[in-house]
C-alpha atoms as an extended CHARMM CRD file, in Angstrom:
* protein
*
       288  EXT
         1         1  MET       CA             91.4630000000     -153.0840000000        4.0390000000  PROA      1               0.0000000000
         2         2  ALA       CA             94.5330000000     -154.2410000000        5.9280000000  PROA      2               0.0000000000
         3         3  VAL       CA             96.1910000000     -151.7320000000        8.2230000000  PROA      3               0.0000000000
         4         4  GLU       CA             99.3010000000     -151.7830000000       10.3490000000  PROA      4               0.0000000000
         5         5  TYR       CA            100.7630000000     -149.5070000000       12.9350000000  PROA      5               0.0000000000
         6         6  GLY       CA            104.1560000000     -147.9380000000       12.3980000000  PROA      6               0.0000000000
         7         7  GLU       CA            106.5290000000     -146.8630000000       15.1310000000  PROA      7               0.0000000000
         8         8  SER       CA            106.7840000000     -143.3660000000       16.4500000000  PROA      8               0.0000000000
         9         9  LEU       CA            110.0430000000     -141.8290000000       17.6190000000  PROA      9               0.0000000000
        10        10  ASN       CA            109.5720000000     -143.1320000000       21.1710000000  PROA      10              0.0000000000
        11        11  GLY       CA            108.9300000000     -146.6610000000       19.9870000000  PROA      11              0.0000000000
        12        12  ILE       CA            105.1760000000     -146.6220000000       20.5810000000  PROA      12              0.0000000000
        13        13  ARG       CA            103.1150000000     -147.8200000000       17.6900000000  PROA      13              0.0000000000
        14        14  SER       CA            100.8500000000     -144.9420000000       16.6700000000  PROA      14              0.0000000000
        15        15  THR       CA            100.8030000000     -144.3560000000       12.9090000000  PROA      15              0.0000000000
        16        16  ARG       CA             98.1060000000     -146.2060000000       11.0840000000  PROA      16              0.0000000000
        17        17  MET       CA             99.0010000000     -147.3360000000        7.5580000000  PROA      17              0.0000000000
        18        18  THR       CA             96.6060000000     -148.6210000000        4.9090000000  PROA      18              0.0000000000
        19        19  SER       CA             97.4320000000     -151.3760000000        2.4650000000  PROA      19              0.0000000000
        20        20  GLU       CA             97.9870000000     -148.7160000000       -0.2130000000  PROA      20              0.0000000000
        21        21  GLN       CA            100.5070000000     -146.8940000000        2.0020000000  PROA      21              0.0000000000
        22        22  ILE       CA            102.3380000000     -150.1620000000        2.6540000000  PROA      22              0.0000000000
        23        23  ARG       CA            102.3700000000     -150.8650000000       -1.0710000000  PROA      23              0.0000000000
        24        24  ARG       CA            103.7410000000     -147.3870000000       -1.7940000000  PROA      24              0.0000000000
        25        25  ARG       CA            106.5050000000     -147.7260000000        0.8390000000  PROA      25              0.0000000000
        26        26  MET       CA            107.5630000000     -151.1220000000       -0.4520000000  PROA      26              0.0000000000
        27        27  LEU       CA            107.6210000000     -150.0980000000       -4.1390000000  PROA      27              0.0000000000
        28        28  ASP       CA            109.5090000000     -146.8490000000       -3.3550000000  PROA      28              0.0000000000
        29        29  ALA       CA            112.0350000000     -148.6700000000       -1.1960000000  PROA      29              0.0000000000
        30        30  ALA       CA            112.5700000000     -151.4470000000       -3.7950000000  PROA      30              0.0000000000
        31        31  ILE       CA            113.2090000000     -149.0220000000       -6.6510000000  PROA      31              0.0000000000
        32        32  ALA       CA            115.5910000000     -147.0270000000       -4.5000000000  PROA      32              0.0000000000
        33        33  SER       CA            117.4480000000     -150.1870000000       -3.4530000000  PROA      33              0.0000000000
        34        34  VAL       CA            118.0960000000     -151.4900000000       -6.9520000000  PROA      34              0.0000000000
        35        35  GLY       CA            118.9100000000     -148.0450000000       -8.3190000000  PROA      35              0.0000000000
        36        36  ARG       CA            117.8040000000     -146.7450000000      -11.6490000000  PROA      36              0.0000000000
        37        37  GLY       CA            120.6920000000     -148.3390000000      -13.4670000000  PROA      37              0.0000000000
        38        38  GLY       CA            120.0860000000     -151.7050000000      -11.8690000000  PROA      38              0.0000000000
        39        39  MET       CA            116.5810000000     -152.4710000000      -13.1430000000  PROA      39              0.0000000000
        40        40  SER       CA            116.3590000000     -155.7720000000      -14.9590000000  PROA      40              0.0000000000
        41        41  LEU       CA            113.5490000000     -158.1430000000      -15.7260000000  PROA      41              0.0000000000
        42        42  GLY       CA            112.8350000000     -160.1450000000      -12.5950000000  PROA      42              0.0000000000
        43        43  PHE       CA            115.1340000000     -158.1420000000      -10.2770000000  PROA      43              0.0000000000
        44        44  PRO       CA            117.2070000000     -161.2610000000       -9.5570000000  PROA      44              0.0000000000
        45        45  GLY       CA            119.2380000000     -159.5650000000       -6.8200000000  PROA      45              0.0000000000
        46        46  LEU       CA            116.3020000000     -158.1450000000       -4.9220000000  PROA      46              0.0000000000
        47        47  GLN       CA            116.2450000000     -159.1570000000       -1.2770000000  PROA      47              0.0000000000
        48        48  MET       CA            112.7320000000     -158.9260000000        0.1540000000  PROA      48              0.0000000000
        49        49  ASP       CA            113.8110000000     -158.6810000000        3.7470000000  PROA      49              0.0000000000
        50        50  GLU       CA            116.1060000000     -155.7220000000        2.9370000000  PROA      50              0.0000000000
        51        51  VAL       CA            113.2610000000     -153.9550000000        1.1470000000  PROA      51              0.0000000000
        52        52  ILE       CA            110.8500000000     -154.6160000000        4.0070000000  PROA      52              0.0000000000
        53        53  THR       CA            113.3840000000     -153.1580000000        6.5090000000  PROA      53              0.0000000000
        54        54  ALA       CA            113.9840000000     -150.0800000000        4.2990000000  PROA      54              0.0000000000
        55        55  ALA       CA            110.2270000000     -149.5560000000        3.9110000000  PROA      55              0.0000000000
        56        56  GLY       CA            109.6680000000     -149.7290000000        7.6860000000  PROA      56              0.0000000000
        57        57  VAL       CA            106.7730000000     -152.1390000000        7.4700000000  PROA      57              0.0000000000
        58        58  SER       CA            106.1950000000     -155.6070000000        8.9000000000  PROA      58              0.0000000000
        59        59  ARG       CA            106.9690000000     -158.7770000000        7.0060000000  PROA      59              0.0000000000
        60        60  SER       CA            103.5210000000     -160.1810000000        7.7150000000  PROA      60              0.0000000000
        61        61  SER       CA            101.7290000000     -157.1490000000        6.2430000000  PROA      61              0.0000000000
        62        62  VAL       CA            103.8220000000     -157.3790000000        3.0920000000  PROA      62              0.0000000000
        63        63  TYR       CA            103.0310000000     -161.0160000000        2.5220000000  PROA      63              0.0000000000
        64        64  ARG       CA             99.3290000000     -160.3380000000        3.0840000000  PROA      64              0.0000000000
        65        65  ILE       CA             99.4750000000     -158.0460000000        0.0490000000  PROA      65              0.0000000000
        66        66  TRP       CA            101.9180000000     -160.1250000000       -2.0360000000  PROA      66              0.0000000000
        67        67  HSD       CA            101.8780000000     -163.8390000000       -1.3640000000  PROA      67              0.0000000000
        68        68  SER       CA            105.3240000000     -164.3440000000       -2.9520000000  PROA      68              0.0000000000
        69        69  LYS       CA            108.3810000000     -162.4720000000       -4.0670000000  PROA      69              0.0000000000
        70        70  GLU       CA            107.3340000000     -163.1890000000       -7.6490000000  PROA      70              0.0000000000
        71        71  MET       CA            104.0230000000     -161.3630000000       -7.1590000000  PROA      71              0.0000000000
        72        72  PHE       CA            105.8160000000     -158.3820000000       -5.6350000000  PROA      72              0.0000000000
        73        73  VAL       CA            108.3060000000     -158.2920000000       -8.5100000000  PROA      73              0.0000000000
        74        74  GLY       CA            105.4720000000     -158.2740000000      -11.0470000000  PROA      74              0.0000000000
        75        75  ASP       CA            104.0120000000     -155.1420000000       -9.4100000000  PROA      75              0.0000000000
        76        76  LEU       CA            107.4920000000     -153.6700000000       -9.0090000000  PROA      76              0.0000000000
        77        77  LEU       CA            108.2820000000     -154.0990000000      -12.7140000000  PROA      77              0.0000000000
        78        78  ASN       CA            105.0620000000     -152.3320000000      -13.6520000000  PROA      78              0.0000000000
        79        79  GLU       CA            105.7970000000     -149.4700000000      -11.2330000000  PROA      79              0.0000000000
        80        80  ALA       CA            109.3640000000     -149.1420000000      -12.5120000000  PROA      80              0.0000000000
        81        81  ALA       CA            108.2330000000     -149.2240000000      -16.1050000000  PROA      81              0.0000000000
        82        82  SER       CA            105.7300000000     -146.4440000000      -15.4250000000  PROA      82              0.0000000000
        83        83  ARG       CA            108.3080000000     -144.2240000000      -13.7240000000  PROA      83              0.0000000000
        84        84  PHE       CA            111.0970000000     -144.8150000000      -16.1720000000  PROA      84              0.0000000000
        85        85  SER       CA            108.9830000000     -144.3310000000      -19.2950000000  PROA      85              0.0000000000
        86        86  ASP       CA            107.7470000000     -141.0050000000      -17.9560000000  PROA      86              0.0000000000
        87        87  GLU       CA            111.3830000000     -139.8800000000      -17.5480000000  PROA      87              0.0000000000
        88        88  LEU       CA            112.3110000000     -140.4930000000      -21.1930000000  PROA      88              0.0000000000
        89        89  SER       CA            111.3760000000     -137.0950000000      -22.5540000000  PROA      89              0.0000000000
        90        90  ASP       CA            113.8520000000     -134.2110000000      -22.4900000000  PROA      90              0.0000000000
        91        91  ASP       CA            111.9940000000     -131.1280000000      -21.2470000000  PROA      91              0.0000000000
        92        92  HSD       CA            114.9430000000     -128.8140000000      -22.0130000000  PROA      92              0.0000000000
        93        93  ALA       CA            114.5280000000     -129.0560000000      -25.7950000000  PROA      93              0.0000000000
        94        94  LEU       CA            111.8570000000     -126.4170000000      -26.2640000000  PROA      94              0.0000000000
        95        95  ARG       CA            113.5930000000     -123.9350000000      -23.9200000000  PROA      95              0.0000000000
        96        96  THR       CA            116.8600000000     -124.4590000000      -25.8250000000  PROA      96              0.0000000000
        97        97  ALA       CA            115.1000000000     -123.7720000000      -29.1440000000  PROA      97              0.0000000000
        98        98  ILE       CA            113.2950000000     -120.6740000000      -27.7470000000  PROA      98              0.0000000000
        99        99  ASP       CA            116.5460000000     -119.1910000000      -26.4470000000  PROA      99              0.0000000000
       100       100  LEU       CA            118.2580000000     -119.8290000000      -29.7660000000  PROA      100             0.0000000000
       101       101  ILE       CA            115.4600000000     -118.2920000000      -31.8910000000  PROA      101             0.0000000000
       102       102  SER       CA            115.1090000000     -115.3550000000      -29.5370000000  PROA      102             0.0000000000
       103       103  SER       CA            118.8460000000     -114.5810000000      -29.7770000000  PROA      103             0.0000000000
       104       104  ARG       CA            118.7120000000     -113.9430000000      -33.5850000000  PROA      104             0.0000000000
       105       105  PRO       CA            115.7600000000     -111.6550000000      -34.4020000000  PROA      105             0.0000000000
       106       106  ASP       CA            117.7580000000     -110.5080000000      -37.4690000000  PROA      106             0.0000000000
       107       107  LEU       CA            116.9810000000     -113.8800000000      -39.0700000000  PROA      107             0.0000000000
       108       108  HSD       CA            113.2120000000     -113.8700000000      -38.4490000000  PROA      108             0.0000000000
       109       109  SER       CA            112.0480000000     -111.8850000000      -41.4430000000  PROA      109             0.0000000000
       110       110  SER       CA            113.4100000000     -113.9800000000      -44.2920000000  PROA      110             0.0000000000
       111       111  GLU       CA            112.7160000000     -117.5460000000      -45.2930000000  PROA      111             0.0000000000
       112       112  ALA       CA            116.4660000000     -118.2040000000      -45.6850000000  PROA      112             0.0000000000
       113       113  GLY       CA            117.1240000000     -116.8140000000      -42.1980000000  PROA      113             0.0000000000
       114       114  ARG       CA            114.4360000000     -118.9490000000      -40.6230000000  PROA      114             0.0000000000
       115       115  LEU       CA            115.8290000000     -122.0150000000      -42.3650000000  PROA      115             0.0000000000
       116       116  ARG       CA            119.1950000000     -121.2300000000      -40.7990000000  PROA      116             0.0000000000
       117       117  LEU       CA            117.5640000000     -121.0050000000      -37.3840000000  PROA      117             0.0000000000
       118       118  ILE       CA            115.6720000000     -124.2870000000      -37.6720000000  PROA      118             0.0000000000
       119       119  ARG       CA            118.7750000000     -126.0690000000      -38.9300000000  PROA      119             0.0000000000
       120       120  GLU       CA            120.7440000000     -124.7650000000      -35.9470000000  PROA      120             0.0000000000
       121       121  ALA       CA            117.9230000000     -125.7870000000      -33.6140000000  PROA      121             0.0000000000
       122       122  ILE       CA            117.9880000000     -129.2730000000      -35.0420000000  PROA      122             0.0000000000
       123       123  ARG       CA            121.7800000000     -129.4330000000      -34.7970000000  PROA      123             0.0000000000
       124       124  VAL       CA            121.8640000000     -128.3330000000      -31.1840000000  PROA      124             0.0000000000
       125       125  VAL       CA            118.7600000000     -130.0880000000      -29.8230000000  PROA      125             0.0000000000
       126       126  LEU       CA            119.4030000000     -133.4290000000      -31.4710000000  PROA      126             0.0000000000
       127       127  GLU       CA            122.9710000000     -133.5510000000      -30.2720000000  PROA      127             0.0000000000
       128       128  GLN       CA            121.7390000000     -132.7220000000      -26.7980000000  PROA      128             0.0000000000
       129       129  ASN       CA            118.9790000000     -135.2850000000      -27.0670000000  PROA      129             0.0000000000
       130       130  PHE       CA            121.3490000000     -138.0290000000      -28.1570000000  PROA      130             0.0000000000
       131       131  TYR       CA            123.7500000000     -137.5630000000      -25.2740000000  PROA      131             0.0000000000
       132       132  SER       CA            121.0040000000     -137.1450000000      -22.6890000000  PROA      132             0.0000000000
       133       133  THR       CA            119.5850000000     -140.4420000000      -23.9910000000  PROA      133             0.0000000000
       134       134  ILE       CA            122.7480000000     -142.5110000000      -23.7250000000  PROA      134             0.0000000000
       135       135  ASP       CA            123.4880000000     -141.0690000000      -20.2750000000  PROA      135             0.0000000000
       136       136  SER       CA            119.9600000000     -141.8040000000      -19.0180000000  PROA      136             0.0000000000
       137       137  ALA       CA            119.5860000000     -144.7490000000      -16.6470000000  PROA      137             0.0000000000
       138       138  ALA       CA            115.8680000000     -144.4560000000      -17.2780000000  PROA      138             0.0000000000
       139       139  TRP       CA            116.3500000000     -145.0440000000      -20.9710000000  PROA      139             0.0000000000
       140       140  GLN       CA            118.7170000000     -147.9250000000      -20.3680000000  PROA      140             0.0000000000
       141       141  SER       CA            116.2030000000     -149.5930000000      -18.0760000000  PROA      141             0.0000000000
       142       142  PHE       CA            113.4190000000     -148.9360000000      -20.6050000000  PROA      142             0.0000000000
       143       143  LEU       CA            115.5410000000     -150.5450000000      -23.3130000000  PROA      143             0.0000000000
       144       144  ALA       CA            116.4600000000     -153.5780000000      -21.2380000000  PROA      144             0.0000000000
       145       145  THR       CA            112.9380000000     -154.2170000000      -20.1340000000  PROA      145             0.0000000000
       146       146  SER       CA            111.4890000000     -153.6860000000      -23.6560000000  PROA      146             0.0000000000
       147       147  ALA       CA            113.9640000000     -156.1770000000      -25.1030000000  PROA      147             0.0000000000
       148       148  ALA       CA            113.2210000000     -158.7730000000      -22.4900000000  PROA      148             0.0000000000
       149       149  LEU       CA            109.5000000000     -158.4400000000      -23.0290000000  PROA      149             0.0000000000
       150       150  LEU       CA            109.9280000000     -159.5380000000      -26.6680000000  PROA      150             0.0000000000
       151       151  VAL       CA            109.6670000000     -163.0890000000      -25.2850000000  PROA      151             0.0000000000
       152       152  ASP       CA            105.9790000000     -163.4760000000      -24.4260000000  PROA      152             0.0000000000
       153       153  ASP       CA            105.5680000000     -166.4480000000      -22.1050000000  PROA      153             0.0000000000
       154       154  GLY       CA            101.9890000000     -165.6690000000      -21.2410000000  PROA      154             0.0000000000
       155       155  ASN       CA            102.8570000000     -164.0970000000      -17.8980000000  PROA      155             0.0000000000
       156       156  GLU       CA            100.0640000000     -161.6370000000      -17.0370000000  PROA      156             0.0000000000
       157       157  ALA       CA            102.3190000000     -159.4490000000      -14.8650000000  PROA      157             0.0000000000
       158       158  LEU       CA            104.7760000000     -159.0270000000      -17.6960000000  PROA      158             0.0000000000
       159       159  ARG       CA            101.9680000000     -158.2010000000      -20.1220000000  PROA      159             0.0000000000
       160       160  ARG       CA            100.9890000000     -155.3680000000      -17.7600000000  PROA      160             0.0000000000
       161       161  VAL       CA            104.5810000000     -154.1710000000      -17.8780000000  PROA      161             0.0000000000
       162       162  ALA       CA            104.5130000000     -154.2840000000      -21.6720000000  PROA      162             0.0000000000
       163       163  GLU       CA            101.2870000000     -152.1800000000      -21.7310000000  PROA      163             0.0000000000
       164       164  THR       CA            102.7550000000     -149.6570000000      -19.3010000000  PROA      164             0.0000000000
       165       165  LEU       CA            105.8220000000     -149.2940000000      -21.4860000000  PROA      165             0.0000000000
       166       166  ARG       CA            103.6500000000     -148.8390000000      -24.5550000000  PROA      166             0.0000000000
       167       167  GLN       CA            101.6230000000     -146.1270000000      -22.8620000000  PROA      167             0.0000000000
       168       168  GLY       CA            104.8540000000     -144.3680000000      -21.8020000000  PROA      168             0.0000000000
       169       169  SER       CA            106.1780000000     -144.5400000000      -25.3270000000  PROA      169             0.0000000000
       170       170  ASP       CA            102.9350000000     -143.0830000000      -26.6510000000  PROA      170             0.0000000000
       171       171  ARG       CA            103.2080000000     -140.1510000000      -24.2660000000  PROA      171             0.0000000000
       172       172  PHE       CA            106.8530000000     -139.5640000000      -25.2500000000  PROA      172             0.0000000000
       173       173  ILE       CA            105.9920000000     -139.5550000000      -28.9930000000  PROA      173             0.0000000000
       174       174  ALA       CA            103.0760000000     -137.2000000000      -28.3970000000  PROA      174             0.0000000000
       175       175  GLN       CA            105.3490000000     -134.7900000000      -26.5070000000  PROA      175             0.0000000000
       176       176  MET       CA            108.0110000000     -134.9630000000      -29.1870000000  PROA      176             0.0000000000
       177       177  ALA       CA            105.4520000000     -134.3880000000      -31.9780000000  PROA      177             0.0000000000
       178       178  ALA       CA            104.0680000000     -131.3770000000      -30.1380000000  PROA      178             0.0000000000
       179       179  PHE       CA            107.5970000000     -129.9280000000      -29.7160000000  PROA      179             0.0000000000
       180       180  HSD       CA            108.4430000000     -130.2760000000      -33.4070000000  PROA      180             0.0000000000
       181       181  GLU       CA            105.1100000000     -128.9310000000      -34.5320000000  PROA      181             0.0000000000
       182       182  ALA       CA            105.5710000000     -125.8560000000      -32.2980000000  PROA      182             0.0000000000
       183       183  LEU       CA            109.1350000000     -125.3560000000      -33.5580000000  PROA      183             0.0000000000
       184       184  THR       CA            108.4130000000     -125.6820000000      -37.2600000000  PROA      184             0.0000000000
       185       185  CYS       CA            105.2160000000     -123.6260000000      -37.2030000000  PROA      185             0.0000000000
       186       186  LEU       CA            106.9750000000     -120.9320000000      -35.1890000000  PROA      186             0.0000000000
       187       187  LEU       CA            109.4800000000     -120.5050000000      -38.0190000000  PROA      187             0.0000000000
       188       188  GLY       CA            107.0750000000     -120.7670000000      -40.9210000000  PROA      188             0.0000000000
       189       189  PHE       CA            107.3590000000     -124.3640000000      -42.0690000000  PROA      189             0.0000000000
       190       190  LYS       CA            104.6170000000     -126.9460000000      -42.5830000000  PROA      190             0.0000000000
       191       191  LEU       CA            104.3160000000     -130.6140000000      -43.4580000000  PROA      191             0.0000000000
       192       192  ARG       CA            104.1400000000     -131.5260000000      -47.1270000000  PROA      192             0.0000000000
       193       193  ASP       CA            100.5580000000     -132.1240000000      -48.2380000000  PROA      193             0.0000000000
       194       194  ASP       CA            101.4590000000     -135.5360000000      -49.7600000000  PROA      194             0.0000000000
       195       195  PHE       CA            102.5710000000     -137.0730000000      -46.4400000000  PROA      195             0.0000000000
       196       196  ALA       CA            100.1320000000     -138.9060000000      -44.1960000000  PROA      196             0.0000000000
       197       197  GLY       CA            100.9340000000     -139.5220000000      -40.5260000000  PROA      197             0.0000000000
       198       198  GLY       CA            101.5390000000     -135.8940000000      -39.6000000000  PROA      198             0.0000000000
       199       199  TYR       CA            103.8700000000     -134.8970000000      -36.8310000000  PROA      199             0.0000000000
       200       200  THR       CA            103.3960000000     -138.2150000000      -35.0900000000  PROA      200             0.0000000000
       201       201  LEU       CA            105.1460000000     -140.0810000000      -37.8650000000  PROA      201             0.0000000000
       202       202  TYR       CA            107.7570000000     -137.2960000000      -38.0100000000  PROA      202             0.0000000000
       203       203  ALA       CA            108.4180000000     -137.7630000000      -34.3030000000  PROA      203             0.0000000000
       204       204  VAL       CA            108.4480000000     -141.5760000000      -34.5340000000  PROA      204             0.0000000000
       205       205  LEU       CA            111.1140000000     -141.4930000000      -37.3040000000  PROA      205             0.0000000000
       206       206  GLY       CA            113.1830000000     -138.8640000000      -35.5480000000  PROA      206             0.0000000000
       207       207  SER       CA            113.1810000000     -140.6240000000      -32.1800000000  PROA      207             0.0000000000
       208       208  SER       CA            114.0210000000     -143.9180000000      -33.8800000000  PROA      208             0.0000000000
       209       209  ILE       CA            117.1700000000     -142.3950000000      -35.3130000000  PROA      209             0.0000000000
       210       210  VAL       CA            118.2610000000     -141.1510000000      -31.9000000000  PROA      210             0.0000000000
       211       211  GLU       CA            117.3840000000     -144.4090000000      -30.1320000000  PROA      211             0.0000000000
       212       212  GLY       CA            118.9660000000     -146.5440000000      -32.8550000000  PROA      212             0.0000000000
       213       213  LEU       CA            122.1930000000     -144.5850000000      -32.6060000000  PROA      213             0.0000000000
       214       214  ALA       CA            122.0190000000     -144.8370000000      -28.7990000000  PROA      214             0.0000000000
       215       215  VAL       CA            121.7590000000     -148.6290000000      -29.0580000000  PROA      215             0.0000000000
       216       216  ARG       CA            124.7470000000     -148.6590000000      -31.4790000000  PROA      216             0.0000000000
       217       217  HSD       CA            126.6290000000     -146.5110000000      -29.0110000000  PROA      217             0.0000000000
       218       218  LEU       CA            126.4100000000     -149.2750000000      -26.4200000000  PROA      218             0.0000000000
       219       219  SER       CA            128.5310000000     -151.6180000000      -28.5790000000  PROA      219             0.0000000000
       220       220  ASN       CA            130.5310000000     -149.2220000000      -30.7830000000  PROA      220             0.0000000000
       221       221  PRO       CA            130.6980000000     -145.6190000000      -29.4670000000  PROA      221             0.0000000000
       222       222  ALA       CA            133.5280000000     -144.7450000000      -31.8820000000  PROA      222             0.0000000000
       223       223  VAL       CA            130.9540000000     -144.9220000000      -34.7370000000  PROA      223             0.0000000000
       224       224  THR       CA            128.2420000000     -142.8880000000      -33.1200000000  PROA      224             0.0000000000
       225       225  ASP       CA            130.2860000000     -140.2570000000      -31.2590000000  PROA      225             0.0000000000
       226       226  ASN       CA            132.0800000000     -138.8100000000      -34.2930000000  PROA      226             0.0000000000
       227       227  PHE       CA            131.1100000000     -135.3930000000      -35.6120000000  PROA      227             0.0000000000
       228       228  TYR       CA            130.8270000000     -134.5900000000      -39.2970000000  PROA      228             0.0000000000
       229       229  VAL       CA            130.9780000000     -131.3950000000      -41.3070000000  PROA      229             0.0000000000
       230       230  GLY       CA            127.4820000000     -130.4470000000      -42.3420000000  PROA      230             0.0000000000
       231       231  PRO       CA            125.5230000000     -127.5590000000      -43.8310000000  PROA      231             0.0000000000
       232       232  PRO       CA            126.1220000000     -124.0750000000      -42.3700000000  PROA      232             0.0000000000
       233       233  THR       CA            123.5840000000     -122.6840000000      -39.9520000000  PROA      233             0.0000000000
       234       234  LEU       CA            123.9720000000     -119.2450000000      -38.3640000000  PROA      234             0.0000000000
       235       235  THR       CA            127.0180000000     -118.3700000000      -40.4200000000  PROA      235             0.0000000000
       236       236  ASP       CA            128.2700000000     -119.2880000000      -43.8760000000  PROA      236             0.0000000000
       237       237  GLU       CA            130.9840000000     -121.5140000000      -42.4310000000  PROA      237             0.0000000000
       238       238  PRO       CA            130.5910000000     -125.3030000000      -42.4110000000  PROA      238             0.0000000000
       239       239  THR       CA            129.3900000000     -126.6260000000      -39.0820000000  PROA      239             0.0000000000
       240       240  GLU       CA            130.0830000000     -129.7990000000      -37.1470000000  PROA      240             0.0000000000
       241       241  TRP       CA            127.0330000000     -132.0760000000      -36.7860000000  PROA      241             0.0000000000
       242       242  ALA       CA            126.3780000000     -135.1330000000      -34.6140000000  PROA      242             0.0000000000
       243       243  PRO       CA            125.0380000000     -138.1590000000      -36.5420000000  PROA      243             0.0000000000
       244       244  SER       CA            121.6910000000     -137.9120000000      -34.7150000000  PROA      244             0.0000000000
       245       245  ALA       CA            121.2690000000     -134.3280000000      -35.9540000000  PROA      245             0.0000000000
       246       246  ILE       CA            122.2350000000     -135.1960000000      -39.5070000000  PROA      246             0.0000000000
       247       247  GLY       CA            119.6720000000     -138.0060000000      -39.5400000000  PROA      247             0.0000000000
       248       248  PHE       CA            116.9430000000     -135.7580000000      -38.2220000000  PROA      248             0.0000000000
       249       249  LEU       CA            117.8360000000     -133.0080000000      -40.7180000000  PROA      249             0.0000000000
       250       250  ALA       CA            117.2450000000     -135.5280000000      -43.5090000000  PROA      250             0.0000000000
       251       251  ILE       CA            113.7450000000     -136.1750000000      -42.1540000000  PROA      251             0.0000000000
       252       252  PHE       CA            113.0670000000     -132.4320000000      -41.8840000000  PROA      252             0.0000000000
       253       253  ASP       CA            114.1820000000     -131.8510000000      -45.4470000000  PROA      253             0.0000000000
       254       254  GLN       CA            111.8660000000     -134.6350000000      -46.7020000000  PROA      254             0.0000000000
       255       255  PHE       CA            108.8110000000     -133.7590000000      -44.5920000000  PROA      255             0.0000000000
       256       256  LEU       CA            108.7440000000     -129.9450000000      -44.2770000000  PROA      256             0.0000000000
       257       257  VAL       CA            108.3420000000     -127.0900000000      -46.7440000000  PROA      257             0.0000000000
       258       258  PRO       CA            108.0330000000     -123.3260000000      -46.2720000000  PROA      258             0.0000000000
       259       259  ASP       CA            104.5640000000     -122.1030000000      -45.5650000000  PROA      259             0.0000000000
       260       260  PRO       CA            103.7580000000     -119.4640000000      -48.2120000000  PROA      260             0.0000000000
       261       261  ASP       CA            101.1340000000     -117.8620000000      -45.9670000000  PROA      261             0.0000000000
       262       262  PHE       CA            103.4510000000     -117.4350000000      -42.9810000000  PROA      262             0.0000000000
       263       263  ASP       CA            103.6070000000     -114.0170000000      -41.3300000000  PROA      263             0.0000000000
       264       264  PRO       CA            107.0780000000     -113.4270000000      -39.7150000000  PROA      264             0.0000000000
       265       265  SER       CA            105.6620000000     -110.7360000000      -37.4410000000  PROA      265             0.0000000000
       266       266  THR       CA            103.9820000000     -113.4470000000      -35.3640000000  PROA      266             0.0000000000
       267       267  ILE       CA            107.3200000000     -114.8970000000      -34.1910000000  PROA      267             0.0000000000
       268       268  CYS       CA            107.9100000000     -112.4120000000      -31.3540000000  PROA      268             0.0000000000
       269       269  SER       CA            104.5330000000     -112.9230000000      -29.7410000000  PROA      269             0.0000000000
       270       270  CYS       CA            104.7620000000     -116.6940000000      -30.1720000000  PROA      270             0.0000000000
       271       271  LEU       CA            108.1660000000     -116.7270000000      -28.5040000000  PROA      271             0.0000000000
       272       272  GLU       CA            106.7980000000     -114.7740000000      -25.5500000000  PROA      272             0.0000000000
       273       273  GLU       CA            103.9120000000     -117.1950000000      -25.1210000000  PROA      273             0.0000000000
       274       274  LEU       CA            106.1790000000     -120.2610000000      -25.4110000000  PROA      274             0.0000000000
       275       275  GLY       CA            108.5820000000     -118.6900000000      -22.9420000000  PROA      275             0.0000000000
       276       276  ARG       CA            105.7740000000     -118.3500000000      -20.4040000000  PROA      276             0.0000000000
       277       277  THR       CA            104.4630000000     -121.8700000000      -20.8860000000  PROA      277             0.0000000000
       278       278  THR       CA            107.9260000000     -123.4570000000      -20.5100000000  PROA      278             0.0000000000
       279       279  GLY       CA            108.9060000000     -121.4510000000      -17.4650000000  PROA      279             0.0000000000
       280       280  GLY       CA            112.1000000000     -120.3330000000      -19.1570000000  PROA      280             0.0000000000
       281       281  ARG       CA            113.5590000000     -116.9060000000      -19.3730000000  PROA      281             0.0000000000
       282       282  SER       CA            111.6800000000     -114.1730000000      -21.1580000000  PROA      282             0.0000000000
       283       283  ALA       CA            111.6860000000     -114.8140000000      -24.8700000000  PROA      283             0.0000000000
       284       284  ALA       CA            110.7490000000     -111.2610000000      -25.8290000000  PROA      284             0.0000000000
       285       285  VAL       CA            112.7390000000     -109.8940000000      -28.7130000000  PROA      285             0.0000000000
       286       286  ASP       CA            112.7710000000     -106.7280000000      -30.7200000000  PROA      286             0.0000000000
       287       287  ALA       CA            111.4640000000     -107.0600000000      -34.2760000000  PROA      287             0.0000000000
       288       288  PRO       CA            114.2400000000     -106.7710000000      -36.8390000000  PROA      288             0.0000000000
């Protein structure tokens, strides 16, 4: 294993670094230098000497690990893909839904009230999700890299990147499916018996609506950023809906039905448990 000695504050070489530590310094420095918004396939503007200086390692040690800039870029793309795909999920969604449902215990006991709550949760969370997506440099980098990888030239490094992106997408879908399963079960809804695919398909379709609108936003934001009058939620008055929320509501209406065996008295204890697991504020409510 190659090692190198870094410099201490007084200029005397004393810190021993392994090849893995050098790799980590270089990859961290390179991602920081291009910035999240600057990731593109091949990193054409990447200057190796600048990255080496920022990493605080020697040029010779770097080229013992990577024999060329192209080899380094292959590893860098894979590292960036892994980081960026892990940042795609929005961990605020469940806390937002918990706070909303906790704030209206008067709607817990009736099926009509719980439908109002789940519609409002969809309206708020999907609007939030859409705007967090289009503002996310991680998502933009994920999109750019995914599109570029559609051209398969047999490059093994790029195939590794494609696999990393796929794994990241699988994790995101699994997290989204778990969120929607928790939300709908909490409020007494279940998937129709005649649909295969479960919450995974539900999440795939829902995320595709958001991501498709986000792509459209890049070229024509006037179309995607309008709001439309939609069904009422917490009151009887018509409510403004973002297109992403309207699209997801259509999926909900097609996939979900009320669970006839649901016990509304379980909502309070479930909210408390979810509140603890998400680290949000206490979700305890008084039964209506």
